[in-house]
C-alpha positions as CSV (number, residue, x, y, z in Angstrom):
1,M,3.5,-7.2,-14.0
2,T,1.6,-9.3,-10.8
3,I,-0.3,-8.3,-8.7
4,T,-1.3,-10.3,-5.9
5,L,-4.0,-10.3,-3.6
6,V,-3.1,-11.0,-0.2
7,P,-5.1,-11.0,2.8
8,V,-5.4,-7.9,4.1
9,N,-4.0,-8.5,8.3
10,T,-0.6,-9.6,6.7
11,L,0.3,-6.3,6.0
12,R,2.5,-4.1,7.8
13,Q,2.2,-0.1,7.7
14,H,4.9,2.3,8.4
15,E,3.1,5.3,8.4
16,R,-0.5,6.7,10.1
17,I,-3.2,8.2,7.9
18,L,-4.9,11.3,7.5
19,S,-8.6,10.7,8.2
20,E,-9.8,13.3,5.5
21,N,-7.4,11.3,3.1
22,L,-9.5,8.4,3.8
23,R,-13.3,9.2,3.5
24,R,-11.8,10.7,0.5
25,I,-10.8,7.4,-1.1
26,Q,-13.9,5.5,0.1
27,R,-16.1,8.0,-1.3
28,D,-13.7,7.0,-4.6
29,L,-14.1,3.2,-4.1
30,V,-17.6,3.0,-3.5
31,R,-17.9,4.9,-6.6
32,D,-15.7,3.4,-8.9
33,G,-16.5,0.0,-7.2
34,M,-12.4,-0.9,-7.9
35,I,-9.2,0.2,-6.5
36,K,-7.1,1.7,-9.6
37,D,-3.1,1.2,-8.2
38,P,-2.2,-1.4,-5.8
39,I,-0.5,-1.0,-2.5
40,I,3.5,-1.3,-2.9
41,V,5.0,-3.9,0.0
42,D,8.3,-4.9,0.7
43,Q,8.3,-7.9,0.1
44,R,10.6,-9.8,2.6
45,T,9.1,-8.1,5.7
46,M,5.0,-7.1,4.6
47,V,6.1,-3.4,5.4
48,I,3.4,-0.6,3.5
49,L,5.4,1.6,1.3
50,D,2.8,3.5,-0.2
51,G,-1.0,3.3,-0.9
52,H,-1.5,3.1,3.6
53,H,-5.0,5.2,2.7
54,R,-5.7,2.9,-0.2
55,Y,-5.0,0.3,2.6
56,N,-7.5,1.5,5.2
57,A,-9.7,1.9,2.9
58,L,-10.3,-1.3,1.9
59,K,-10.1,-3.2,5.8
60,S,-12.3,-0.4,7.3
61,M,-15.0,-1.2,4.5
62,G,-14.7,-5.1,5.1
63,Y,-12.2,-6.0,2.8
64,K,-10.5,-9.3,2.9
65,Y,-7.6,-8.8,0.6
66,V,-5.9,-6.6,-0.4
67,P,-4.0,-5.9,-4.3
68,V,-0.4,-5.8,-3.8
69,Y,2.6,-4.7,-5.9
70,F,5.5,-7.0,-4.3
71,V,9.6,-4.6,-4.5
72,D,12.9,-5.9,-3.2
73,Y,13.2,-2.7,-1.1
74,S,16.9,-3.4,-0.2
75,S,17.1,-2.8,-4.5
76,D,19.0,0.2,-5.5
77,H,16.3,1.8,-7.9
78,I,14.0,1.9,-5.2
79,A,14.2,5.4,-3.1
80,V,12.8,7.3,-0.5
81,A,12.1,10.8,-0.2
82,A,10.6,13.1,3.1
83,W,7.3,14.8,2.0
84,R,8.0,17.7,4.0
85,A,11.0,20.4,2.9
86,G,13.7,19.8,5.9
87,E,12.4,16.6,6.3
88,H,15.1,13.1,5.7
89,V,13.7,10.1,6.2
90,T,15.7,6.9,5.5
91,K,15.2,3.0,4.6
92,A,16.2,1.8,8.0
93,E,13.3,4.2,9.5
94,V,10.6,2.8,7.7
95,M,11.5,-0.4,8.1
96,R,12.1,0.3,11.8
97,A,8.4,1.7,11.9
98,G,7.1,-1.5,10.0
99,L,8.3,-3.6,12.5
100,T,7.4,-2.3,15.3
101,G,4.6,-0.7,15.0
102,D,5.8,2.8,16.2
103,L,4.4,4.3,12.9
104,M,5.7,7.4,11.1
105,P,3.5,10.8,10.6
106,A,1.3,10.2,8.2
107,K,2.8,11.6,4.9
108,T,6.3,11.5,5.9
109,S,7.9,9.1,3.3
110,R,7.8,9.0,-1.1
111,H,9.2,6.2,-2.4
112,V,10.3,6.4,-6.0
113,L,10.4,3.0,-8.1
114,P,11.0,2.5,-12.2
115,D,8.0,1.0,-13.0
116,R,5.4,1.5,-10.6
117,P,2.2,0.3,-11.5
118,H,-0.4,2.4,-11.9
119,G,-4.0,1.7,-13.6
120,V,-4.6,-2.2,-12.7
121,N,-8.5,-1.8,-12.0
122,V,-9.2,-4.3,-9.6
123,P,-12.3,-4.7,-9.1
124,L,-13.4,-4.4,-5.3
125,A,-15.7,-8.0,-6.2
126,L,-12.2,-9.9,-5.9
127,L,-11.3,-8.8,-2.5
128,K,-14.3,-9.9,-0.9
129,E,-13.0,-13.7,-0.7
130,K,-10.2,-15.6,-1.1
131,S,-10.8,-16.9,-5.0
132,H,-8.9,-20.1,-6.3
133,D,-6.1,-17.9,-8.0
134,N,-4.5,-15.3,-5.6
135,K,-3.2,-13.3,-9.0
136,F,-4.4,-10.4,-11.0
137,H,-3.0,-9.7,-14.7
138,P,-4.3,-6.8,-15.7
């Protein structure tokens, strides 16, 4: 598994965020001194699939880079479902929102993917300035 450190401004959101979740994640980052899970991003479009709150926390705290795990969103191995009962969301809707900037409400989509990386523990110090190697190997 390879985690890539990418410039924060190259990613595209498809969902809004909840301010209380953002504040909680910011506190966790400061306490831990690291980000435990990477942002999941479509490799072709740079649309964030999972990690909007982590992404926004890092961005608001002034970090220049975010740890990303790239996936091929067109793969049949990746599925999307709605968090809320009675709602439906498709990959096409996620892509449209990410590419147009017409964001979906917070916690609309829940992505299911095999081998989701957890516990990679990227030190925040690595996200401040460009390093000679943009790869992080947990």
